[in-house]
C-alpha positions as CSV (number, residue, x, y, z in Angstrom):
1,X,0.2,6.9,21.9
2,X,-1.7,4.4,22.9
3,X,-2.8,1.6,20.8
4,X,-7.2,2.3,20.7
5,X,-8.0,2.1,17.2
6,X,-7.6,-2.1,14.7
7,X,-4.5,-3.9,13.9
8,X,-3.7,-3.7,10.7
9,X,-2.0,-6.0,8.9
10,X,0.7,-5.2,6.2
11,X,2.8,-8.0,4.0
12,X,6.0,-6.6,2.7
13,X,7.0,-8.5,0.2
14,X,11.1,-9.1,-0.8
15,X,12.2,-6.3,0.6
16,X,15.7,-7.3,0.6
17,X,15.6,-7.8,-3.0
18,X,12.6,-4.4,-4.1
19,X,14.4,-1.5,-1.9
20,X,15.5,1.1,-4.6
21,X,15.7,4.7,-3.5
22,X,14.6,4.3,-0.2
23,X,11.5,2.3,-0.7
24,X,11.5,1.3,2.4
25,X,10.6,4.2,3.7
26,X,6.9,3.8,2.1
27,X,6.0,1.2,5.5
28,X,8.4,3.1,7.5
29,X,5.8,6.3,6.9
30,X,2.7,3.9,7.3
31,X,3.2,2.6,10.5
32,X,3.9,5.9,11.6
33,X,1.1,7.7,10.4
34,X,-1.2,4.3,11.8
35,X,0.6,4.3,15.6
36,X,0.3,8.0,15.4
37,X,-3.9,7.4,15.1
38,X,-4.2,4.5,17.4
39,X,-4.2,1.7,15.1
40,X,-2.1,-1.2,15.5
41,X,0.0,-2.0,12.0
42,X,1.6,-5.6,12.3
43,X,4.4,-6.1,9.7
44,X,4.9,-9.5,7.6
45,X,8.1,-9.7,6.0
46,X,8.1,-11.5,3.2
47,X,11.2,-13.5,2.4
48,X,12.2,-15.4,-1.3
49,X,12.0,-18.7,0.3
50,X,8.9,-17.5,1.9
51,X,5.0,-18.5,1.6
52,X,1.7,-16.4,2.3
53,X,-0.3,-18.0,4.2
54,X,-2.6,-15.5,6.3
55,X,-4.6,-13.2,4.7
56,X,-3.2,-9.3,5.0
57,X,-5.1,-5.7,4.6
58,X,-2.4,-3.9,2.8
59,X,0.2,-4.9,0.8
60,X,3.5,-2.7,-0.1
61,X,6.8,-4.0,-2.7
62,X,9.1,-1.3,-3.9
63,X,11.8,-1.7,-6.7
64,X,14.5,-3.6,-7.7
65,X,17.0,-4.0,-10.7
66,X,16.5,-6.7,-12.8
67,X,18.2,-9.3,-11.3
68,X,16.3,-8.7,-8.2
69,X,13.0,-8.2,-10.2
70,X,13.5,-12.0,-12.2
71,X,13.8,-13.5,-8.6
72,X,10.6,-11.8,-7.2
73,X,8.9,-12.8,-10.5
74,X,9.8,-16.1,-9.7
75,X,8.6,-16.1,-5.9
76,X,5.0,-14.4,-6.5
77,X,3.9,-16.3,-9.1
78,X,5.4,-19.5,-8.4
79,X,4.7,-19.4,-4.2
80,X,2.0,-16.6,-3.9
81,X,-0.4,-15.2,-6.3
82,X,-3.4,-17.2,-5.2
83,X,-2.8,-15.5,-1.9
84,X,-2.4,-12.0,-2.9
85,X,-5.1,-12.2,-5.2
86,X,-7.6,-13.4,-3.5
87,X,-6.7,-11.0,-0.8
88,X,-7.0,-8.5,-3.6
89,X,-10.5,-9.2,-5.3
90,X,-11.5,-9.5,-1.4
91,X,-10.7,-5.3,-1.3
92,X,-7.3,-5.4,0.2
93,X,-5.1,-2.9,-0.8
94,X,-1.9,-2.3,-2.5
95,X,1.1,-0.1,-3.2
96,X,3.5,-1.4,-5.6
97,X,6.4,1.0,-6.8
98,X,8.5,1.0,-9.8
99,X,9.8,-2.2,-10.6
100,X,6.9,-4.0,-7.9
101,X,4.7,-2.2,-10.1
102,X,5.8,-3.7,-13.7
103,X,5.4,-7.2,-11.6
104,X,1.9,-6.5,-10.6
105,X,0.9,-6.4,-14.2
106,X,1.0,-8.6,-17.1
107,X,4.4,-9.2,-18.3
108,X,7.9,-6.9,-18.3
109,X,10.2,-7.6,-21.3
110,X,13.4,-6.7,-20.3
111,X,15.9,-5.1,-23.2
112,X,17.3,-8.6,-23.9
113,X,14.2,-9.7,-24.8
114,X,13.3,-11.7,-22.3
115,X,10.1,-12.0,-20.7
116,X,9.1,-11.9,-16.8
117,X,5.5,-12.7,-15.9
118,X,3.7,-10.6,-13.3
119,X,0.4,-10.7,-11.6
120,X,-2.0,-8.6,-14.3
121,X,-3.4,-7.4,-11.3
122,X,-3.4,-4.3,-13.4
123,X,-4.0,-4.3,-17.1
124,X,-1.0,-3.4,-18.8
125,X,2.4,-4.6,-19.3
126,X,5.7,-3.0,-19.5
127,X,9.0,-3.2,-22.7
128,X,12.2,-1.9,-22.4
129,X,13.5,-0.2,-25.6
130,X,17.0,-1.7,-25.0
131,X,20.5,-0.1,-23.4
132,X,20.6,2.3,-26.2
133,X,17.5,4.2,-25.0
134,X,17.4,6.5,-22.8
135,X,16.3,5.9,-18.8
136,X,13.5,7.5,-17.5
137,X,15.1,9.8,-15.0
138,X,13.9,12.9,-12.8
139,X,11.9,14.5,-10.8
140,X,8.3,13.8,-10.6
141,X,4.8,15.7,-10.1
142,X,1.3,15.0,-10.8
143,X,-2.8,16.1,-11.0
144,X,-3.9,13.3,-8.7
145,X,-7.0,13.6,-7.1
146,X,-7.6,17.7,-7.1
147,X,-4.3,17.7,-5.7
148,X,-0.4,16.9,-6.9
149,X,2.0,14.1,-5.8
150,X,5.7,14.6,-6.1
151,X,8.2,12.3,-6.7
152,X,11.7,10.7,-8.5
153,X,11.4,8.1,-10.9
154,X,14.2,6.2,-13.1
155,X,13.4,2.7,-15.1
156,X,14.2,2.2,-18.5
157,X,11.1,0.3,-18.8
158,X,8.2,1.6,-20.8
159,X,4.5,0.4,-19.1
160,X,1.9,0.6,-21.5
161,X,-1.9,0.4,-19.8
162,X,-4.4,-2.2,-21.3
163,X,-8.2,-1.1,-22.1
164,X,-9.3,-2.4,-18.4
165,X,-6.1,-0.1,-16.4
166,X,-6.6,3.7,-15.4
167,X,-3.4,5.7,-14.6
168,X,-3.3,6.6,-10.9
169,X,-2.6,10.4,-12.0
170,X,-1.0,12.5,-14.8
171,X,2.1,14.0,-15.6
172,X,2.8,17.7,-15.3
173,X,6.9,17.4,-14.7
174,X,8.6,14.1,-15.5
175,X,7.9,10.4,-17.9
176,X,5.3,9.0,-16.5
177,X,4.9,5.2,-17.7
178,X,5.7,5.8,-20.8
179,X,7.4,9.6,-21.3
180,X,4.2,9.2,-24.5
181,X,1.0,9.5,-22.9
182,X,1.1,11.1,-20.2
183,X,0.0,8.8,-17.7
184,X,1.7,8.2,-14.4
185,X,0.7,4.8,-12.7
186,X,-2.2,2.2,-12.6
187,X,-5.1,2.1,-10.1
188,X,-6.7,-1.4,-10.1
189,X,-9.8,-1.1,-7.2
190,X,-8.0,-1.1,-4.3
191,X,-4.4,-1.4,-5.9
192,X,-2.1,1.2,-6.9
193,X,1.4,0.7,-8.9
194,X,3.7,3.9,-9.3
195,X,6.6,5.0,-10.6
196,X,7.5,7.3,-8.2
197,X,10.4,6.7,-5.4
198,X,11.5,9.2,-2.9
199,X,10.6,7.7,-0.7
200,X,6.7,8.5,-2.5
201,X,4.3,8.6,1.2
202,X,6.5,10.8,3.2
203,X,6.6,13.3,0.5
204,X,2.6,12.8,-0.2
205,X,0.6,12.4,3.4
206,X,-2.3,12.4,1.4
207,X,-1.0,9.6,-0.7
208,X,-0.4,7.8,2.5
209,X,-3.6,8.7,4.1
210,X,-5.1,7.4,1.1
211,X,-3.6,3.8,0.9
212,X,-4.2,3.5,5.0
213,X,-7.8,4.9,4.8
214,X,-8.6,1.8,1.9
215,X,-6.6,-0.6,3.9
216,X,-8.8,0.1,6.8
217,X,-11.5,0.0,4.3
218,X,-10.8,-4.2,4.0
219,X,-10.9,-5.2,7.6
220,X,-12.5,-1.6,9.8
221,X,-14.5,0.1,7.6
222,X,-16.3,1.7,10.5
223,X,-12.9,3.6,11.7
224,X,-12.2,6.9,10.7
225,X,-8.6,8.8,10.3
226,X,-8.1,12.2,12.1
227,X,-6.2,14.5,10.9
228,X,-2.2,14.9,12.0
229,X,-0.5,17.5,12.5
230,X,2.3,16.5,10.0
231,X,3.8,20.3,8.9
232,X,6.7,18.5,8.4
233,X,6.0,16.2,6.0
234,X,3.8,18.9,3.5
235,X,6.9,20.9,3.8
236,X,8.7,18.5,1.9
237,X,6.1,18.3,-0.9
238,X,6.1,22.0,-1.3
239,X,10.2,21.7,-1.8
240,X,10.2,18.6,-4.1
241,X,7.2,21.2,-5.9
242,X,9.9,23.8,-5.7
243,X,12.7,21.1,-7.2
244,X,10.5,20.3,-10.1
245,X,9.9,23.6,-11.0
246,X,6.3,24.1,-10.0
247,X,5.0,25.7,-6.8
């Protein structure tokens, strides 16, 4: 399709550090669903030593192990917090997955007791209960906006939402934020945090379009998303429901 619509500026944060369980597939999915509609996606990869200068309409960050999270936390808080927080306050969107989600909350306390500061996008904190406590692993199904989300989780930390945070979804299968309160992820303005890997967007096309629509509200609010012929994506969604024991 020839581009005839707006430009969507996507800042892809630390793709070499934060890319567990095919999280880069989220960016691929967003780009393709934009291109099919004539939207021009501009991808700006932020590597560890980089400093964000230009504004973005959408920020995407995936998950990483503790060492990668330490580096990402340092880069975010010392070099890029002001740019990211300013854009989010201006209405930019965000998708933060697993370790990236943890770094967008106030703090992450690791199993050894050390703390990684976050950006405070979400009123939440994550506490790892210790190496001897089982991790939250497995397929996840959640209720979200009169529909369902599917994905895969693998995290040791437990995330607890504060009074100013709203959960993204409610868990039907799986552990979610902390295996205690039935919540999954968080929402703050146009920012979404989630533990769903998989990658999450290719098999949740309704969530992908929600994120695109929200990001475009920042840069091209008059542009309307046309429906896509995405039967393959919905087949993957239904297959994930069956694997999790739901239909």
